[in-house]
C-alpha positions in Angstrom: 37.4 14.8 -21.8 40.9 14.0 -20.8 42.6 14.7 -17.5 46.1 15.8 -18.5 47.4 16.4 -15.0 46.3 16.9 -11.4 48.2 18.4 -8.5 47.5 19.3 -4.8 48.8 21.9 -2.4 48.6 21.8 1.4 49.8 24.3 4.0 52.8 23.5 6.1 51.0 23.7 9.5 50.2 20.3 11.2 47.3 20.1 13.5 47.1 16.9 15.6 43.9 15.7 17.2 45.9 15.1 20.4 46.4 18.9 20.6 42.7 19.6 20.3 42.0 16.9 23.0 44.4 18.7 25.3 42.5 22.0 24.7 39.2 20.3 25.5 40.6 18.7 28.7 42.1 22.0 29.9 38.6 23.6 29.7 37.1 20.8 31.8 35.2 19.2 28.9 34.9 15.5 28.1 34.9 14.6 24.4 31.8 12.8 23.1 31.9 9.3 21.7 31.8 10.7 18.1 34.5 13.2 18.9 36.8 10.5 20.2 36.1 8.3 17.2 37.0 11.2 14.8 40.1 12.1 16.8 41.3 8.5 16.5 40.4 8.3 12.8 42.0 11.6 11.9 45.2 11.8 14.1 46.5 14.8 12.1 45.8 17.1 9.1 47.1 20.3 7.6 46.1 23.8 8.8 46.8 27.3 7.7 46.7 28.4 11.4 49.6 28.6 13.8 49.0 26.2 16.8 49.8 29.1 19.2 46.9 31.1 17.7 44.5 28.1 18.1 45.6 27.5 21.7 45.3 31.2 22.8 42.2 32.3 20.9 40.3 29.1 20.1 39.5 31.0 16.9 36.5 32.6 18.5 36.6 35.3 15.9 37.4 33.7 12.4 38.1 37.2 11.0 41.2 37.3 13.1 42.4 34.1 11.4 42.5 35.8 8.1 45.2 38.1 9.3 47.4 35.3 10.8 46.8 32.4 8.3 49.9 31.1 6.5 47.9 30.6 3.2 44.6 31.7 1.7 42.3 29.5 -0.4 43.4 31.4 -3.4 47.2 31.0 -2.8 46.8 27.3 -2.2 44.8 27.0 -5.4 47.4 28.9 -7.4 50.1 26.8 -6.0 48.3 23.6 -7.1 47.6 25.1 -10.5 51.2 25.9 -11.1 52.2 22.3 -10.3 49.5 20.9 -12.6 50.6 23.1 -15.5 54.2 22.1 -15.0 53.2 18.4 -14.9 51.3 18.8 -18.1 54.2 20.6 -19.8 52.2 23.4 -21.3 52.4 27.2 -21.2 49.9 28.7 -18.8 48.8 31.2 -21.4 47.4 28.3 -23.5 44.6 27.9 -20.9 41.3 29.2 -22.3 39.0 28.7 -19.3 39.4 28.6 -15.5 36.6 27.1 -13.3 36.8 27.1 -9.5 35.0 26.8 -6.3 35.4 27.1 -2.5 33.2 26.8 0.5 35.6 28.9 2.6 36.4 32.0 0.4 37.9 35.1 2.1 35.8 37.2 -0.2 33.2 36.2 -2.9 34.3 38.9 -5.4 36.5 38.3 -7.3 35.8 34.6 -7.5 38.4 32.0 -6.7 38.8 31.2 -10.4 39.4 34.9 -11.2 41.9 35.1 -8.4 43.8 32.1 -9.6 43.7 33.4 -13.2 45.2 36.7 -11.9 47.9 34.9 -10.0 48.9 33.1 -13.2 48.7 36.3 -15.2 45.9 34.9 -17.4 43.4 37.1 -19.2 40.8 34.5 -20.0 37.3 33.4 -19.0 37.2 32.5 -15.3 34.3 31.9 -12.9 33.1 29.8 -10.0 30.4 27.2 -9.9 29.8 26.4 -6.3 28.2 23.2 -5.2 27.9 23.0 -1.4 31.7 22.3 -1.4 31.3 19.3 -3.8 32.0 21.5 -6.8 34.4 19.4 -8.7 31.8 16.7 -9.4 29.4 19.5 -10.5 32.1 21.2 -12.6 33.0 18.0 -14.4 29.4 17.0 -14.8 28.7 20.3 -16.6 31.8 20.1 -18.8 30.9 16.6 -20.0 27.6 18.0 -21.3 29.2 20.8 -23.3 29.9 20.4 -27.0 33.6 19.8 -27.5 33.9 22.4 -30.2 32.7 25.1 -27.8 35.5 24.4 -25.3 39.1 25.6 -25.5 42.0 23.1 -25.8 43.0 23.6 -22.1 40.7 24.0 -19.1 41.9 24.5 -15.5 39.6 23.5 -12.7 40.4 24.3 -9.0 38.8 23.4 -5.7 40.2 24.9 -2.6 39.1 24.9 1.1 40.6 26.1 4.4 38.0 25.0 6.9 40.4 24.9 9.9 40.3 28.7 9.8 36.5 28.5 10.2 36.3 26.3 13.3 35.4 27.2 16.9 38.0 25.2 18.8 36.1 25.4 22.0 33.3 23.1 21.0 31.9 20.8 18.3 33.1 17.6 16.5 34.1 19.8 13.5 37.4 20.7 15.2 38.5 17.1 15.0 37.4 16.5 11.4 38.7 19.2 9.0 42.0 19.9 7.2 43.0 22.4 4.6 44.2 22.0 1.0 43.6 22.6 -2.7 43.7 20.7 -5.9 44.0 21.7 -9.6 42.9 19.7 -12.6 44.1 20.5 -16.2 41.7 19.1 -18.7 41.3 19.0 -22.5 38.3 17.9 -24.7 40.7 17.1 -27.6 44.3 16.6 -26.5 44.7 13.1 -25.3 46.1 12.5 -21.8 46.8 9.6 -19.5 43.4 9.7 -17.9 39.9 9.9 -19.4 37.0 11.5 -17.5 34.3 8.8 -17.8 31.3 10.2 -16.0 30.3 12.7 -13.2 27.2 13.6 -11.4 26.2 15.9 -8.5 23.0 16.3 -6.4 21.9 18.0 -3.2 19.2 17.3 -0.7 17.4 20.4 0.6 16.0 18.4 3.5 19.4 17.4 4.7 21.1 20.8 4.3 19.8 22.1 7.6 22.1 19.6 9.4 25.2 21.7 8.5 25.8 25.4 8.5 28.6 27.7 7.2 28.2 31.1 8.6 29.1 33.9 6.1 32.7 34.6 7.1 32.0 32.8 10.4 32.2 29.3 11.8 31.3 25.9 10.3 28.8 23.9 12.2 27.6 20.2 11.9 24.5 20.1 14.1 23.7 16.5 13.8 26.2 13.6 13.6 23.5 11.6 11.8 24.5 13.7 8.8 27.5 11.4 8.4 25.2 8.4 8.1 23.3 10.1 5.3 26.6 10.7 3.4 27.6 7.0 4.0 24.2 5.9 2.5 24.7 8.2 -0.5 28.1 6.8 -1.0 26.8 3.2 -1.0 24.1 4.1 -3.5 26.7 5.6 -5.8 28.8 2.4 -5.6 25.8 0.2 -6.1 24.6 2.0 -9.2 28.0 2.2 -10.9 29.0 -1.3 -10.2 25.7 -2.7 -11.3 26.1 -1.0 -14.6 29.6 -2.5 -15.0 28.8 -6.1 -14.0 31.9 -8.3 -14.0 34.3 -5.4 -13.9 34.5 -4.7 -10.2 38.1 -6.1 -10.2 39.1 -3.1 -12.3 37.6 -0.5 -9.9 39.6 1.6 -7.5 37.5 3.4 -4.9 38.4 6.7 -3.2 35.9 7.5 -0.4 34.5 10.9 0.5 36.7 11.4 3.6 33.9 11.6 6.2 33.4 9.5 9.3 30.9 6.7 9.7 32.1 5.0 6.6 30.5 1.5 6.5 33.4 -0.3 4.9 31.9 -3.7 5.1 28.8 -2.5 3.3 31.0 -1.1 0.5 33.0 -4.3 0.3 29.8 -6.4 0.1 28.7 -4.3 -2.9 31.9 -5.3 -4.8 34.5 -2.8 -3.7 37.8 -4.7 -3.2 39.5 -4.0 0.1 42.9 -3.7 -1.5 41.5 -1.2 -4.1 39.9 1.1 -1.5 42.1 4.2 -1.2 41.7 6.8 1.5 43.9 9.4 3.1 41.2 10.3 5.7 43.7 9.6 8.5 46.3 12.0 6.9 44.3 14.9 5.6 40.9 14.6 7.3 38.0 16.1 5.4 38.9 19.0 3.1 35.2 19.0 2.0 34.7 18.0 -1.6 38.4 18.6 -2.4 39.7 15.7 -0.3 39.1 12.7 -2.7 40.9 14.6 -5.5 43.9 15.4 -3.2 44.0 11.7 -2.4 43.9 10.7 -6.1 46.7 13.2 -6.9 48.9 11.5 -4.2 48.1 7.9 -5.2 47.6 7.9 -9.0 51.0 6.4 -9.6 50.0 3.2 -7.9 46.9 2.7 -10.1 47.6 0.5 -13.1 46.5 1.2 -16.7 43.1 -0.2 -17.6 41.6 0.7 -14.2 38.6 2.8 -13.4 38.8 5.1 -10.4 35.6 6.0 -8.7 35.8 9.2 -6.5 33.0 9.7 -4.1 32.5 13.4 -3.4 30.6 15.0 -0.5 30.5 18.4 1.1 28.5 20.5 3.5 24.9 21.4 2.6 24.1 17.8 1.6 25.9 18.1 -1.7 27.1 14.6 -2.9 28.4 13.3 -6.2 30.9 11.2 -8.0 33.5 11.2 -10.7 34.8 8.2 -12.6 38.3 8.3 -14.2 39.7 5.8 -16.7 43.4 5.3 -16.5 44.8 4.5 -20.0 
């Protein structure tokens, strides 16, 4: 499976953690140690919400955010898709399958994939495969298992999330963590491109899923900061497994982390990840759920030399974790 192109889209709105800290101070609250850590780690990220709306309403009713948001998950995904199609230099009508996913949809029917296909005027197969907001690792894992002859020449995969429209800005560490964005991947099982999809996997832990909640059309909650430690442990296990199966090739690996706090960098480096090959835009985009590592790759792929393997660590809410490896040719 070849990755022909990848493109990201982000809203214009900029949300700074200093603004959220000011809101917390004005209400007489004191940020927790974890909130202060995340605020310093993620000084800013993109949002679909006007700052005036956040300040005045604290987004107590997320349904109101739908009416005032600058973008929707679908519009961001369509924007990213158009850029990916242009980068690949193909006609959108050549796409034979659209796969998508979102943890923050405005509606569940039609699916995000169907909405994107509609925005591109495509009449083709389109459906979502949701994976606790880590859907891209799940989508790619599934595609790699399909027989090439059963797949069309061009496949479009999109992942899009606007979690800032699902936050209660009066409380919780979530308000310092999340940013908004979308990414689109144009793939082909036959037509060679500059990047080969090497492997992908996804799993979820039912015992950990209770630590996070996404209310249906309501707020996102992270009920236990220890959840981040679990994600960090899973990330280390992914690195340990993949590097052990590629002994002696760690100098060819670039690593893009899952964009969550409590990342134990020293533990990763001790496993063989090179400091100068660890790429993260956590401080610029925050966590966009499972979309974030792919946004970072789309922005940094030009700096990765041919012959490299890129490991993307993917994590979302609901204890969904996974990875994707990409070979730059």
